[in-house]
C-alpha positions, -999 to 999 in steps of 0.1 A, spaced: -750 596 -710 -769 585 -680 -785 610 -656 -799 605 -621 -834 605 -636 -825 575 -657 -797 556 -638 -780 527 -654 -769 493 -638 -734 507 -633 -749 537 -615 -768 514 -591 -737 494 -584 -717 525 -577 -744 538 -553 -746 505 -536 -708 504 -531 -709 539 -517 -737 529 -493 -721 497 -481 -686 510 -481 -674 484 -506 -679 447 -511 -649 438 -490 -668 450 -459 -693 422 -464 -670 393 -464 -664 376 -431 -694 393 -415 -729 383 -404 -755 403 -422 -793 403 -425 -810 391 -456 -845 383 -470 -857 349 -483 -867 355 -519 -874 319 -529 -871 282 -520 -857 259 -546 -857 222 -538 -836 220 -506 -821 255 -510 -832 289 -497 -825 319 -520 -815 349 -499 -810 385 -509 -785 403 -487 -783 435 -510 -753 424 -531 -751 422 -569 -765 387 -568 -784 365 -544 -769 335 -525 -783 300 -518 -782 282 -484 -792 246 -477 -825 244 -458 -810 220 -432 -788 249 -419 -821 266 -408 -833 235 -388 -824 223 -353 -809 188 -351 -835 162 -358 -861 187 -370 -873 203 -403 -866 238 -413 -895 262 -407 -888 288 -434 -909 307 -460 -904 334 -486 -902 369 -470 -886 357 -438 -857 378 -426 -826 358 -416 -790 363 -406 -763 347 -427 -726 348 -428 -710 362 -460 -681 339 -470 -675 355 -503 -694 383 -522 -691 365 -555 -680 331 -565 -671 318 -600 -708 316 -609 -714 352 -599 -734 342 -568 -728 353 -532 -715 325 -509 -736 326 -477 -738 303 -447 -765 301 -420 -744 277 -399 -715 301 -398 -738 329 -389 -753 308 -360 -719 297 -349 -705 332 -347 -735 344 -328 -734 314 -306 -697 319 -298 -703 354 -288 -731 344 -265 -713 313 -251 -682 333 -242 -703 357 -222 -721 328 -204 -689 309 -198 -674 340 -182 -704 342 -159 -704 304 -152 -739 301 -165 -756 270 -178 -761 268 -215 -788 250 -234 -779 224 -261 -789 192 -279 -770 160 -281 -771 151 -318 -742 128 -327 -717 102 -315 -679 105 -318 -650 87 -303 -650 90 -265 -683 109 -263 -709 129 -281 -715 161 -301 -738 188 -287 -753 217 -306 -752 249 -285 -773 271 -307 -749 269 -337 -716 261 -319 -707 224 -317 -693 212 -284 -678 179 -273 -696 159 -245 -672 133 -229 -688 99 -221 -679 103 -184 -698 137 -183 -731 124 -196 -746 113 -162 -737 108 -125 -737 71 -131 -726 53 -163 -753 53 -189 -755 23 -212 -780 38 -237 -779 75 -245 -805 74 -272 -834 87 -249 -812 118 -242 -805 127 -278 -823 155 -298 -837 169 -266 -829 205 -255 -813 203 -220 -789 223 -199 -751 218 -199 -721 233 -181 -692 246 -201 -660 231 -188 -636 246 -214 -637 266 -245 -611 279 -271 -625 300 -299 -592 301 -319 -592 263 -321 -630 260 -321 -630 237 -291 -658 236 -265 -661 209 -238 -694 206 -219 -708 185 -191 -743 173 -184 -731 155 -152 -720 188 -135 -755 202 -140 -771 170 -125 -747 170 -95 -754 206 -88 -791 201 -91 -789 170 -70 -768 188 -43 -795 215 -42 -822 190 -38 -802 171 -12 -796 202 8 -833 210 7 -843 175 15 -819 169 43 -833 199 62 -866 181 64 -851 149 80 -842 143 116 -824 116 136 -848 90 149 -873 96 121 -889 66 105 -892 68 67 -897 46 37 -871 43 9 -862 23 -22 -831 1 -23 -810 15 -51 -777 -5 -48 -763 -34 -27 -727 -39 -17 -709 -63 6 -710 -38 35 -746 -26 31 -772 -11 9 -780 24 -4 -816 35 0 -832 64 -19 -852 85 5 -867 106 -23 -838 125 -38 -811 117 -12 -794 84 -5 -787 69 29 -765 40 38 -781 9 55 -750 -9 69 -751 -47 70 -748 -46 108 -780 -25 111 -801 -48 89 -810 -72 117 -799 -83 152 -791 -117 139 -759 -124 119 -763 -114 82 -736 -126 59 -746 -104 29 -773 -78 26 -789 -97 -4 -800 -123 22 -826 -99 34 -832 -72 7 -831 -68 -31 -827 -38 -54 -860 -21 -59 -875 -32 -26 -893 -6 -6 -881 -8 30 -889 10 62 -859 24 80 -850 47 109 -825 75 105 -797 68 129 -773 96 122 -772 127 99 -740 145 90 -752 178 75 -717 188 65 -710 158 44 -747 151 38 -743 115 48 -772 96 63 -769 64 83 -800 42 83 -811 12 103 -838 -16 101 -831 -36 132 -838 -4 153 -875 -10 145 -874 -44 161 -874 -53 198 -838 -58 211 -833 -95 220 -806 -85 245 -832 -69 268 -833 -93 298 -806 -115 284 -789 -120 318 -822 -134 333 -829 -154 301 -794 -170 300 -782 -175 336 -746 -186 343 -744 -224 344 -775 -229 321 -771 -257 295 -785 -246 261 -786 -257 225 -774 -234 196 -762 -233 161 -726 -225 151 -726 -194 129 -690 -185 125 -656 -200 132 -624 -181 139 -589 -188 150 -598 -180 186 -631 -198 189 -666 -203 175 -698 -182 176 -730 -200 186 -764 -184 179 -787 -191 208 -816 -172 192 -819 -147 163 -798 -117 175 -781 -134 204 -747 -150 198 -722 -162 223 -685 -170 219 -670 -204 227 -634 -196 232 -609 -222 219 -599 -230 255 -634 -240 263 -641 -262 234 -626 -296 244 -613 -313 276 -587 -333 257 -579 -315 224 -555 -288 232 -540 -263 207 -564 -275 179 -581 -252 155 -618 -247 164 -627 -258 128 -615 -293 136 -639 -296 166 -671 -280 152 -684 -270 118 -706 -241 106 -744 -247 110 -737 -276 135 -761 -278 164 -742 -280 197 -749 -280 234 -733 -253 254 -731 -240 289 -733 -203 299 -701 -192 315 -705 -154 317 -730 -127 305 -722 -90 300 -754 -73 288 -738 -39 286 -711 -51 261 -737 -76 246 -714 -105 251 -720 -141 263 -692 -165 270 -701 -201 264 -684 -234 271 -686 -264 248 -667 -289 270 -687 -280 301 -718 -295 284 -702 -330 286 -689 -350 316 -653 -341 326 -633 -371 314 -609 -366 342 -637 -369 367 -652 -398 348 -618 -416 349 -613 -410 386 -648 -424 393 -642 -455 371 -606 -461 380 -598 -454 417 -562 -452 429 -548 -487 430 -568 -501 401 -551 -516 370 -556 -500 336 -544 -509 301 -535 -485 273 -512 -477 243 -480 -459 247 -488 -426 229 -454 -409 234 -421 -414 252 -404 -383 266 -372 -378 285 -390 -381 319 -416 -408 312 -443 -425 291 -477 -412 282 -503 -439 280 -537 -435 262 -566 -444 286 -604 -446 285 -622 -413 278 -596 -400 255 -573 -390 284 -536 -397 289 -518 -409 319 -481 -406 326 -457 -432 339 -427 -414 354 -394 -431 344 -388 -440 381 -421 -460 381 -414 -481 350 -392 -509 365 -373 -519 397 -336 -522 399 -326 -502 369 -321 -465 361 -350 -444 347 -331 -439 314 -327 -477 310 -364 -482 319 -375 -458 292 -357 -479 266 -378 -510 275 -410 -496 258 -418 -482 224 -446 -461 210 -477 -480 200 -470 -508 226 -500 -519 248 -490 -519 285 -506 -523 319 -502 -499 348 -515 -491 382 -533 -458 390 -511 -439 415 -529 -406 416 -556 -386 397 -556 -347 399 -589 -336 382 -581 -299 384 -547 -302 369 -559 -329 345 -531 -353 355 -531 -390 359 -500 -406 375 -495 -443 367 -470 -469 377 -458 -500 359 -432 -514 383 -460 -518 409 -473 -546 389 -441 -566 393 -440 -597 415 -442 -588 452 -447 -551 445 -470 -534 470 -504 -524 458 -508 -486 456 -527 -474 485 -522 -505 505 -509 -502 541 -482 -529 539 -455 -505 532 -467 -481 557 -464 -506 585 -426 -504 582 -410 -475 600 -381 -457 587 -348 -468 603 -364 -500 616 -344 -532 614 -363 -560 597 -357 -595 584 -360 -597 546 -361 -626 522 -344 -625 488 -369 -627 460 -346 -620 430 -309 -615 425 -300 -588 399 -267 -572 388 -278 -539 404 -289 -554 437 -315 -576 454 -353 -576 452 -364 -585 488 -395 -589 509 -400 -579 545 -412 -608 566 -431 -637 550 -458 -616 532 -448 -580 538 -439 -552 514 -412 -557 488 -383 -534 482 -349 -532 467 -314 -531 481 -289 -515 458 -255 -532 453 -238 -504 472 -261 -509 502 -253 -546 506 -224 -538 530 -197 -514 539 -169 -534 524 -165 -539 486 -164 -576 490 -198 -576 507 -213 -555 478 -217 -585 455 -253 -596 448 -241 -631 437 -232 -638 473 -269 -642 480 -295 -668 469 -333 -666 463 -350 -675 496 -320 -664 518 -329 -643 549 -309 -616 565 -315 -583 584 -316 -549 568 -326 -513 578 -356 -495 562 -341 -463 548 -371 -448 532 -402 -451 509 -408 -441 472 -439 -423 462 -457 -456 457 -449 -464 494 -425 -491 484 -397 -494 510 -360 -492 503 -336 -513 525 -299 -512 533 -275 -535 550 -248 -509 549 -269 -484 568 -278 -511 594 -241 -518 600 -232 -482 604 -261 -477 628 -253 -507 649 -216 -496 651 -226 -462 664 -249 -477 690 -222 -502 702 -196 -476 706 -221 -454 725 -230 -483 748 -198 -502 753 -173 -474 748 -149 -465 721 -121 -486 707 -96 -464 727 -107 -482 759 -86 -512 751 -114 -534 735 -113 -541 698 -141 -529 674 -148 -566 669 -153 -572 706 -176 -543 708 -197 -554 679 -198 -589 692 -212 -578 725 -238 -556 707 -249 -585 685 -252 -608 715 -274 -582 733 -296 -577 702 -301 -615 697 -305 -622 734 -276 -646 734 -289 -666 704 -261 -670 678 -284 -686 652 -285 -654 631 -248 -649 630 
């Protein structure tokens, strides 16, 4: 029988159980133990149980490093089971670290503190991070502020992370490195932005280029250099002037301390070409420039770097109306322009392209005075006349009443077709309204020359002797005197009676009297026998009395005719 002076193995087991409160109290807990030996890749650890346990050395090493462990070291391990089938204690250093880490992380997560960890592996959608024993997931989008192609330089390096979410029951932890960088960057930006001021000139490095400008690193904070602030001259794309990595000198234009946005400019460091522009480009000056941009409403012409003027579509051509500017000029074309208006305050110059060449309407008026004959192609026929293409790329119009004598305007229009070459007389040129009036009937035989005085010698209501030049269905073409102005007598004006209104009663060369009833716009007279008869009847009645006096109307007219002819009956 054993005594306390000579205890047996069972006595030791009993005392140990009494001391520790039973083996069950070990399982599922973290306890301290002592390293009693190192065998190959295993550490032998005594935690005071019946038998020792073995733990892989790698569980005592940080990711990517070797374990620094020796006999006699005191370590904490997790007791999974007091005794396995081989009679050994089942211990785990990883579980011990994990349990301790979770306790610590839960506390830090509640206080929103940053935690330190090491990226040690890749998984689908991101990476694994060792947080001192607990494994967390780092999504790919949370690695950096900007996408990172190669994460290798960031692996196996202790660095801070922010816990976004954690669930101990499920063993899930999600962390972010990006949140830490953004917070750090925000702190740096806040501190740096306090040292900057509007108007300050500073050097920066171009970090990124977009269509609308470039982002410049000012030493921890970015500023936007808009494309319109790169230069006073037109810049199509920022890459035309700067490249990523270039060091540029810029001026701070605006600072919004609430949004921490900074606007930068480069052209502000240059002299403004608009200074003195009104004196440099006076109204009426003829200049040369280069077309830089074409729009629906006109074209921009660069007079010098930084100075552009607009040629409105209405000022591009004398003759090409309602045409897209791109059909008149092309980009990069050198053109001559005239300054029409300058507004230095609004930084605008209005230019004229057509004013740089001679006005074709003035040129036509100088080369073809009223009364001259011109030739051209019928460009178009409208309901009121013909448009004729003339020298200088201008058009003249022949009104339908000036196409031919003796026929209606509608019938005259049908005499000519588009593309036909015709001759006409210049009746009028209005340079301001850009109109040229032409006449074709004035070129017919015996027609008065436009601007001549022959027609004007005849007074309205005068009785003249005319000679038949041509007999037509609609009336007679006649000439006043032997070499006077020619005119037309309509069928209805050949007499009062229907029987007298027959042109076939007359022959070419026959002479008779008629009254001048008016003039057309080409000063060609119109005649009427009917009007003469009515006028003579009224005069006779007034002079010799009315038919109620007993004399017949024939007697009265006979007396009037004798008086007008002086007793000569040769004209009866």
